[in-house]
Every structure is written in structure tokens, then in C-alpha cells.
C-alpha positions as CSV (number, residue, x, y, z in Angstrom):
1,M,-8.5,-40.7,10.6
2,S,-7.0,-37.3,11.6
3,E,-8.7,-37.4,15.0
4,H,-7.5,-40.9,15.6
5,V,-3.7,-40.1,14.9
6,Y,-4.1,-36.9,17.0
7,R,-5.3,-39.0,20.0
8,R,-2.4,-41.2,19.6
9,S,0.1,-38.6,19.4
10,R,2.1,-38.2,22.6
11,P,2.5,-34.9,24.5
12,T,5.8,-33.3,24.1
13,A,6.5,-33.6,27.9
14,A,6.3,-37.3,27.6
15,L,9.0,-37.8,24.9
16,P,12.7,-38.5,25.9
17,V,14.6,-35.4,26.5
18,H,16.7,-35.8,23.4
19,Q,13.7,-35.8,21.0
20,R,11.6,-32.9,22.6
21,W,13.4,-30.0,20.9
22,V,13.1,-31.6,17.5
23,V,9.4,-32.5,18.1
24,M,8.7,-29.1,19.6
25,F,10.2,-27.5,16.5
26,F,8.3,-29.4,13.9
27,R,5.0,-29.0,15.8
28,Q,5.5,-25.3,16.0
29,M,6.3,-25.1,12.4
30,T,3.2,-27.1,11.5
31,R,1.0,-24.7,13.5
32,W,2.6,-21.6,11.8
33,V,1.9,-23.2,8.2
34,V,-1.5,-24.1,9.1
35,A,-2.3,-20.7,10.5
36,L,-0.6,-19.1,7.4
37,F,-2.6,-21.0,4.9
38,G,-5.8,-20.2,7.0
39,E,-5.0,-16.5,6.9
40,I,-4.5,-16.7,3.2
41,G,-7.6,-18.6,2.8
42,E,-9.7,-16.0,4.7
43,R,-8.3,-13.2,2.7
44,V,-9.0,-14.9,-0.6
45,Y,-12.6,-15.5,0.5
46,F,-13.1,-11.9,1.5
47,G,-11.6,-10.7,-2.1
48,V,-14.3,-13.1,-3.7
49,E,-16.9,-11.5,-1.6
50,I,-15.8,-8.0,-2.6
51,F,-16.1,-8.9,-6.4
52,R,-19.6,-10.5,-5.7
53,A,-20.6,-7.4,-3.9
54,F,-19.7,-5.3,-7.1
55,T,-23.1,-6.5,-8.6
56,Q,-25.0,-4.5,-6.1
57,V,-24.4,-1.1,-7.8
58,R,-27.1,0.8,-6.2
59,T,-25.5,0.1,-2.8
60,W,-22.0,1.1,-3.4
61,V,-22.0,3.7,-6.0
62,P,-23.6,6.5,-4.0
63,L,-21.2,6.0,-1.3
64,T,-18.0,5.9,-3.4
65,V,-17.7,9.8,-3.9
66,R,-17.4,10.4,-0.2
67,Q,-14.6,7.8,0.0
68,M,-12.8,9.1,-2.9
69,R,-12.7,12.5,-1.2
70,N,-11.4,10.9,2.0
71,V,-8.8,8.8,0.1
72,G,-7.8,11.4,-2.4
73,V,-8.5,15.0,-1.9
74,D,-8.0,14.9,1.8
75,S,-4.8,13.3,1.4
76,L,-3.3,15.7,-1.1
77,P,-1.8,18.2,1.5
78,L,0.1,15.4,3.2
79,A,1.2,13.6,0.1
80,G,2.4,16.9,-1.6
81,T,4.3,18.0,1.5
82,V,6.2,14.6,1.5
83,A,6.8,14.7,-2.0
84,A,8.1,18.3,-2.1
85,F,10.7,17.4,0.6
86,I,11.8,14.2,-1.1
87,G,12.0,16.1,-4.4
88,A,14.0,19.0,-3.0
89,V,16.4,16.8,-1.1
90,S,16.9,14.5,-3.9
91,G,17.8,17.4,-6.3
92,Y,20.2,19.1,-3.9
93,Q,21.8,15.9,-2.9
94,T,22.3,14.9,-6.6
95,V,24.2,18.1,-7.5
96,Y,26.9,17.2,-5.1
97,Q,27.1,13.7,-5.9
98,L,28.0,14.4,-9.7
99,F,31.7,13.6,-10.5
100,P,33.7,16.6,-11.9
101,G,33.0,17.4,-15.5
102,A,29.5,15.8,-15.5
103,Q,26.8,17.7,-17.4
104,L,24.5,19.6,-15.1
105,S,21.5,18.5,-17.2
106,A,22.1,15.0,-15.6
107,V,20.4,16.6,-12.3
108,G,17.0,16.7,-14.0
109,W,17.5,13.3,-15.5
110,I,18.3,11.6,-12.1
111,V,15.5,13.5,-10.3
112,R,13.0,12.6,-12.8
113,Q,14.1,8.9,-12.7
114,S,14.1,8.4,-9.0
115,I,10.8,10.3,-8.4
116,V,8.8,8.9,-11.2
117,L,9.9,5.4,-11.2
118,E,10.4,4.9,-7.6
119,L,10.1,7.5,-4.9
120,G,6.8,9.2,-6.0
121,P,4.6,6.0,-5.9
122,L,6.4,4.3,-3.1
123,I,6.7,7.1,-0.7
124,T,3.0,8.3,-1.4
125,A,1.7,4.8,-0.9
126,L,3.5,4.3,2.4
127,T,2.4,7.7,3.5
128,L,-1.3,6.8,2.7
129,A,-1.1,3.4,4.2
130,G,-0.7,5.1,7.6
131,R,-3.3,7.8,7.1
132,V,-5.9,6.0,4.7
133,G,-5.4,2.4,5.6
134,A,-5.6,3.1,9.4
135,R,-8.6,5.3,8.9
136,M,-10.4,2.5,7.0
137,T,-9.7,-0.1,9.7
138,A,-10.7,2.3,12.5
139,E,-14.0,3.2,10.8
140,I,-15.1,-0.4,9.9
141,G,-13.6,-1.9,13.0
142,T,-15.6,0.5,15.2
143,M,-18.8,-0.4,13.4
144,R,-18.0,-4.1,14.0
145,V,-17.5,-3.7,17.7
146,T,-20.5,-1.5,18.1
147,E,-22.6,-4.1,16.1
148,Q,-23.5,-1.7,13.4
149,I,-22.5,-4.2,10.7
150,D,-24.9,-6.7,12.3
151,A,-27.5,-3.8,12.2
152,L,-26.9,-3.5,8.4
153,E,-27.4,-7.3,7.8
154,T,-30.7,-6.8,9.6
155,L,-31.8,-4.2,7.4
156,A,-31.0,-6.4,4.4
157,Y,-27.9,-4.4,3.4
158,D,-24.8,-6.2,2.1
159,P,-22.0,-5.0,4.6
160,I,-19.3,-5.7,2.0
161,A,-21.1,-3.8,-0.7
162,Y,-22.0,-1.0,1.7
163,L,-18.6,-0.5,3.5
164,V,-15.7,-2.2,1.5
165,V,-16.6,-1.8,-2.1
166,P,-16.7,2.1,-2.0
167,R,-13.2,2.2,-0.1
168,F,-11.8,-0.4,-2.5
169,V,-12.9,1.7,-5.6
170,A,-11.7,4.8,-4.0
171,G,-8.3,3.3,-3.2
172,V,-7.8,1.9,-6.8
173,T,-9.0,5.1,-8.6
174,M,-7.6,7.9,-6.3
175,L,-4.1,6.7,-5.3
176,P,-2.9,7.0,-9.0
177,L,-4.3,10.5,-9.1
178,V,-2.6,11.5,-5.8
179,T,0.6,9.8,-6.9
180,T,0.6,11.8,-10.2
181,I,0.2,15.1,-8.3
182,A,3.0,14.1,-5.8
183,I,5.4,13.2,-8.7
184,A,4.7,16.8,-10.3
185,T,5.2,18.4,-7.0
186,G,8.5,16.4,-6.2
187,I,10.0,17.1,-9.7
188,A,8.9,20.8,-9.4
189,A,10.4,21.2,-5.8
190,G,13.5,19.6,-6.9
191,G,13.9,21.9,-9.8
192,L,13.3,25.0,-7.7
193,M,15.9,23.9,-5.1
194,V,18.8,23.2,-7.4
195,V,18.0,26.3,-9.4
196,A,17.8,28.8,-6.4
197,F,20.7,27.2,-4.3
198,T,23.2,25.5,-6.9
199,Q,24.9,26.3,-10.1
200,V,22.3,24.4,-12.1
201,T,20.3,26.5,-14.4
202,L,16.6,26.1,-15.4
203,T,17.5,25.1,-18.8
204,D,19.9,22.5,-17.6
205,F,17.2,21.0,-15.3
206,T,14.4,21.0,-18.1
207,T,16.9,19.6,-20.5
208,G,17.5,16.8,-18.2
209,L,13.9,16.0,-17.7
210,H,13.6,15.3,-21.6
211,I,16.4,13.0,-21.7
212,T,15.6,9.2,-22.6
213,F,12.0,10.0,-21.6
214,I,9.4,7.5,-22.7
215,P,5.6,7.6,-21.8
216,F,5.8,4.1,-20.2
217,Q,7.7,5.6,-17.4
218,V,4.5,7.4,-16.5
219,Y,2.4,4.3,-17.0
220,Y,4.9,2.3,-14.8
221,A,4.2,4.7,-11.9
222,L,0.5,4.6,-12.3
223,I,0.5,0.7,-12.5
224,K,2.4,0.8,-9.2
225,A,0.1,3.3,-7.7
226,T,-3.0,1.1,-8.7
227,L,-1.6,-2.0,-7.1
228,F,-0.6,0.0,-4.1
229,G,-4.1,1.5,-3.7
230,A,-5.8,-1.8,-4.0
231,A,-3.5,-3.3,-1.3
232,I,-4.2,-0.5,1.0
233,A,-7.9,-0.5,0.7
234,F,-8.1,-4.3,0.8
235,I,-6.1,-4.9,3.9
236,G,-7.5,-1.7,5.8
237,S,-11.0,-3.1,5.0
238,Y,-10.2,-6.7,5.9
239,E,-8.6,-5.9,9.3
240,G,-11.5,-3.6,10.2
241,Y,-14.2,-5.9,9.1
242,Y,-12.8,-8.8,11.3
243,A,-11.5,-6.5,14.2
244,E,-12.0,-8.1,17.6
245,A,-14.4,-6.8,20.2
246,G,-13.2,-3.7,22.3
247,A,-11.1,-0.6,21.8
248,E,-8.0,-3.0,22.1
249,G,-9.0,-5.1,19.3
250,V,-9.6,-2.0,17.0
251,G,-6.2,-0.7,18.1
252,E,-4.4,-3.9,17.3
253,S,-6.1,-4.1,13.8
254,T,-5.2,-0.6,13.0
255,A,-1.5,-1.3,13.8
256,R,-1.6,-4.5,11.9
257,T,-3.1,-2.6,8.8
258,V,-0.2,-0.3,8.8
259,V,2.5,-2.9,9.2
260,I,0.9,-5.4,6.6
261,S,0.1,-2.7,4.1
262,S,3.8,-1.4,4.3
263,V,5.4,-5.0,3.8
264,V,2.9,-5.7,1.0
265,I,3.7,-2.3,-0.6
266,L,7.3,-3.1,-0.7
267,V,6.7,-6.6,-1.9
268,L,4.6,-5.3,-4.8
269,D,7.1,-2.7,-5.5
270,A,9.8,-5.3,-5.9
271,L,7.6,-7.6,-8.1
272,T,6.6,-4.8,-10.4
273,A,10.1,-3.7,-10.9
274,L,11.1,-7.4,-11.6
275,Y,8.6,-7.7,-14.4
276,L,8.1,-4.2,-15.9
277,A,11.6,-2.8,-15.4
278,P,13.0,-4.1,-18.6
279,Q,10.3,-2.4,-20.5
280,L,11.6,0.9,-19.4
281,K,14.6,1.1,-21.8
282,P,14.3,3.9,-24.2
């Protein structure tokens, strides 16, 4: 039926001039919608394949430790450096944004809230999306274009279990760990900056750190980091696994990973805040 309708459809150039723009618009929108649902379907199928591959424990467990080092340990210098500068600048700016008469302990409270709830998880994830996500795509994409993935299938290895699952597990487990260290580094840097260069004392800053603190604030940051890690690993692995042939194809997939991961991280950040922020009230 659909083939019959398609054959009867008239080319856009054959339509009257006053109808062409409307028809062109709706046809283009139809192509975009079909392509969008196709992309979503491919990613859903890829996710199902990942969970299926979890049953092959002997394949992915020995490879996970190495990926955990690539995702976590090797990312600590970069994540720590970024967090330190963010924390120092946040603390210094906060001091000079306080209205006259405000208690200086508010500096510690503001730095803690901004870094723990937002800047720590978000900046760390965006930083690792460029470093870790791009690396995953480049590694798997290179194996795809050089037919190493086909060789794994020939040797009766499941490529998903061998390549994707270790990276997914590493992303989910290590990004919360890196985020925790980044948060601690950012708060410490903020405290050092304000104590060394402003009138805020160490007692003022530490007092502010305890104001209205509840443990769920830390859990909130770790939930965000876990979601961000899963998104980075999933997108990086998917784009690499389906990279097109040639160096140009791998480069395009790598760039697409960074862009899509960044957008998805921002969307997840907004959704997490929408559903969990009400529970942050002390």
C-alpha cells in the first residue's frame, strides 16, 4: 500500500508554484521525523545489546579494570585542575558579591552549594565528555574501520561484550568517583582562595560549609554523576561502533560524540534537578 502511494505522489517540481513551498516543508519535516525515530530505534537496540552482553561475564570482567583506569585514574589530573580553578574563582567572586552586612560564613555555604549541587558534577562530566567520550569513539571507531571488530566476530567473541560493556561499566562506576574528588578539590581551592586573599577566615568558611547541610546533597551529586557517566560511555561507544569507513568517518564520529554527549549531559542535568531538587530542602 505504501509503495503504491509513493508511486502516485507527484514530484515537487511538478506541483503548482503556490503549493511547492508548503509541500517541500512537510516532506522535509517527514524525512526529519522518520530519521529521528530511526536514530532513536538504533540506540535503543544498541542498549538492549549491551544488557544482553552483560551475561558474558568472562569476556568483559578482565577488561574492565583497564578501562576504569582510562576513565577514572587518568582523568583525575584534568578534572582536579578544572575543579580547583572553578572553586577558587567561585569563592573569590562570592566574597565581592555579598551585600554589606552579610555574614562571611555565607561564602562557605554558597561555594558548597554551587560546587556540590551543580558545578562539580556538570563541569566534570563536560570535561570528561571531551576526553573520555572522544577516546572511546576513536578507539572503537578505529577498530571498526580496520575490520578488527569483524575479526572478533570471526574468533567467536561478542564485540559488544568485549569492547562496549567494559567501557560502560567503567563510565558508570568511575565518573562518580572522579566527581567526588573534583568536588572536594573545588571546595578546598575555594577555601584557600578566600582565606588567603580576602577577609574571610577559615572559621567563617568552615562554619558556612555546615549550614543547612544534609547527606542527600552528596547523593544528589552522585546520582547526576552516574547518569552522566552512563551517557558518555553509551554515546562514545555507539558512535565508535557504527563509525563510517576511513579516517574522516572516525573524525566525524568523534566530533559527534562530544556534541551529543554535551547536549545529553545538559538535558539530564535539567531533568535531575526537576525531579530531585525539591528533596534538597533541609
